[in-house]
Backbone as CSV, one residue per row, in Angstrom:
resi,resn,N_x,N_y,N_z,CA_x,CA_y,CA_z,C_x,C_y,C_z
1,MET,15.698,-163.975,130.903,14.379,-164.254,131.599,13.599,-164.348,130.437
2,THR,13.854,-164.977,129.513,12.828,-165.348,128.497,12.130,-166.534,128.999
3,GLU,10.813,-166.229,128.973,9.832,-167.292,129.522,8.717,-167.389,128.688
4,ALA,8.111,-168.434,128.206,7.066,-168.803,127.453,6.087,-169.462,128.453
5,MET,4.952,-168.826,128.733,3.952,-169.608,129.728,2.613,-169.307,128.877
6,GLY,1.845,-170.194,129.281,0.366,-170.347,128.667,0.360,-170.744,127.360
7,HIS,0.794,-172.154,127.134,1.026,-172.393,125.935,-0.264,-172.650,125.020
8,GLY,-1.626,-172.440,125.533,-2.521,-172.482,124.922,-3.119,-170.946,124.563
9,ALA,-2.241,-169.899,124.935,-2.654,-168.533,125.098,-2.625,-167.894,123.515
10,ALA,-3.303,-167.042,122.701,-3.586,-166.940,121.620,-2.657,-165.807,121.286
11,PHE,-2.201,-164.908,122.289,-1.273,-164.072,122.294,-0.323,-163.925,123.358
12,HIS,0.773,-163.249,123.056,1.787,-162.937,124.129,2.101,-161.515,124.330
13,LEU,2.281,-161.037,125.350,2.839,-159.706,125.731,4.191,-159.904,125.635
14,ARG,5.054,-159.276,124.870,6.238,-159.218,124.774,7.277,-158.025,125.202
15,PHE,8.179,-158.101,126.320,8.999,-157.050,126.571,10.269,-157.251,125.994
16,ARG,10.910,-156.588,125.288,11.948,-156.653,124.284,12.959,-156.001,125.028
17,PRO,14.263,-156.311,125.313,15.369,-155.627,125.863,15.628,-154.202,125.256
18,MET,16.198,-153.176,125.940,16.372,-151.822,125.317,17.659,-151.791,124.877
19,PHE,18.511,-152.886,125.352,19.827,-153.026,125.006,20.118,-154.515,124.606
20,ARG,21.135,-154.735,123.594,21.453,-155.687,123.003,21.638,-156.943,124.019
21,GLU,22.301,-156.654,124.938,22.630,-157.824,125.857,21.679,-158.053,126.983
22,GLY,20.438,-157.487,126.828,19.338,-157.852,127.879,18.539,-159.260,127.342
23,ASN,17.721,-159.596,128.357,16.692,-160.705,127.997,15.406,-160.264,127.582
24,GLU,14.771,-161.128,126.742,13.461,-160.844,126.574,12.833,-161.409,127.791
25,PHE,11.376,-160.837,127.658,10.435,-161.443,128.698,8.830,-161.567,128.064
26,SER,8.289,-162.732,128.138,7.108,-162.905,127.241,6.156,-163.647,128.408
27,CYS,4.749,-163.236,128.181,3.731,-164.023,128.840,2.443,-164.012,128.232
28,PRO,1.643,-164.554,128.473,0.374,-164.559,127.887,-0.671,-163.499,128.170
29,CYS,-1.365,-163.113,127.168,-2.260,-162.115,127.534,-3.198,-162.164,126.340
30,ASP,-4.197,-161.160,126.498,-5.664,-161.129,125.372,-5.151,-160.366,124.454
31,ALA,-5.888,-160.251,123.589,-5.886,-159.283,122.160,-5.557,-158.038,122.599
32,THR,-5.916,-157.561,123.716,-5.804,-156.034,124.402,-4.274,-155.734,125.019
33,GLY,-3.546,-156.952,125.261,-2.375,-156.955,125.874,-2.742,-157.080,127.585
34,HIS,-4.025,-157.429,127.990,-4.278,-157.684,129.342,-3.739,-159.087,129.790
35,VAL,-2.928,-159.171,130.843,-2.381,-160.342,131.315,-3.381,-160.713,132.514
36,ALA,-3.596,-161.954,132.834,-4.405,-162.469,133.833,-3.659,-162.858,134.781
37,MET,-3.108,-162.089,135.728,-2.016,-162.487,136.579,-2.209,-163.662,137.742
38,ASP,-3.526,-163.722,137.917,-4.150,-164.915,138.714,-3.691,-166.338,138.008
39,GLU,-3.461,-166.305,136.877,-3.296,-167.467,136.145,-1.690,-168.039,136.216
40,LEU,-0.868,-166.857,136.491,0.514,-167.060,136.099,1.241,-167.476,137.553
41,SER,2.055,-168.469,137.294,2.852,-168.931,138.504,3.331,-167.778,139.313
42,GLU,3.778,-167.999,140.411,4.286,-167.009,141.047,5.607,-166.510,140.430
43,ARG,6.439,-167.111,140.195,7.753,-166.969,139.592,7.453,-165.998,138.022
44,ALA,6.357,-166.411,137.391,6.016,-165.699,136.337,5.319,-164.423,136.468
45,ARG,4.663,-164.291,137.489,3.986,-163.245,138.001,4.885,-162.099,138.697
46,ASN,5.995,-162.514,139.204,7.040,-161.655,139.627,7.952,-161.214,138.418
47,SER,8.098,-161.968,137.490,9.077,-161.624,136.520,8.269,-160.605,135.573
48,TYR,6.872,-160.737,135.478,6.059,-160.005,134.665,6.076,-158.576,135.614
49,LEU,5.923,-158.709,136.782,5.578,-157.308,137.634,7.278,-156.408,137.377
50,PHE,8.255,-157.248,137.135,9.657,-156.527,137.193,9.584,-156.073,135.886
51,ALA,9.504,-156.883,134.685,9.452,-156.357,133.508,8.515,-155.051,133.250
52,ARG,7.311,-154.968,133.727,6.426,-153.949,133.628,7.151,-152.655,134.449
53,ALA,7.806,-153.103,135.585,8.176,-151.743,136.051,9.536,-151.131,135.639
54,MET,10.218,-151.868,134.669,11.493,-151.611,134.035,11.286,-151.085,132.850
55,VAL,10.105,-150.831,132.279,9.764,-150.306,130.827,10.489,-148.950,130.776
56,GLY,11.105,-148.552,130.127,11.963,-147.380,129.922,13.359,-147.402,130.366
57,TRP,13.684,-148.264,131.214,14.886,-148.445,131.901,15.715,-149.923,131.306
58,VAL,15.012,-150.927,131.503,15.603,-152.139,130.884,14.969,-152.650,129.550
59,TYR,13.490,-152.442,129.687,12.698,-153.065,128.492,12.138,-151.863,127.883
60,ALA,11.798,-152.144,126.680,11.275,-151.219,125.758,9.598,-151.525,125.927
61,ARG,8.855,-150.430,125.379,7.465,-150.747,125.581,6.984,-152.162,125.244
62,PRO,6.111,-152.820,125.862,5.713,-153.977,125.551,4.866,-154.072,124.238
63,GLU,5.020,-155.075,123.718,3.874,-155.206,122.311,3.012,-156.567,122.442
64,VAL,1.950,-156.580,122.141,1.231,-157.819,121.884,1.362,-158.352,120.635
65,THR,1.651,-159.732,120.489,2.050,-160.515,119.133,1.156,-161.582,119.268
66,ALA,0.804,-162.288,118.071,0.201,-163.532,118.103,1.161,-164.599,118.657
67,ALA,0.640,-165.576,119.177,1.357,-166.640,120.114,2.366,-167.364,119.096
68,ARG,1.660,-167.865,117.867,2.707,-168.492,116.710,3.758,-167.533,116.637
69,GLN,3.485,-166.191,116.179,4.770,-165.385,115.898,5.673,-165.107,116.775
70,SER,5.187,-165.404,118.179,6.135,-164.878,119.309,7.004,-166.252,119.672
71,GLU,6.381,-167.413,119.674,6.956,-168.541,119.704,7.930,-169.094,118.871
72,MET,7.763,-168.634,117.515,8.603,-168.762,116.434,9.937,-168.127,116.533
73,SER,9.608,-166.547,117.008,10.948,-165.940,117.401,11.744,-166.304,118.402
74,LEU,11.167,-166.870,119.442,11.863,-167.096,120.624,12.496,-168.593,120.469
75,ALA,12.263,-169.437,119.588,12.731,-170.424,119.337,14.310,-170.250,118.863
């Protein structure tokens, strides 16, 4: 479920899997981790809501990263 959206965003909110076989999810956010859900596609919004609901079960606590850093590590 790795998704890179909002190519112009300065920051990404990254949800890393708690287990090695899981998929990472990333979406654009501001410096404080606020996601503008109205700007996401329907698919991205659903994925974000799923990832947020699964924190502690599937995903570790999300972290805010600079866009350049997260794009490089997702490549």
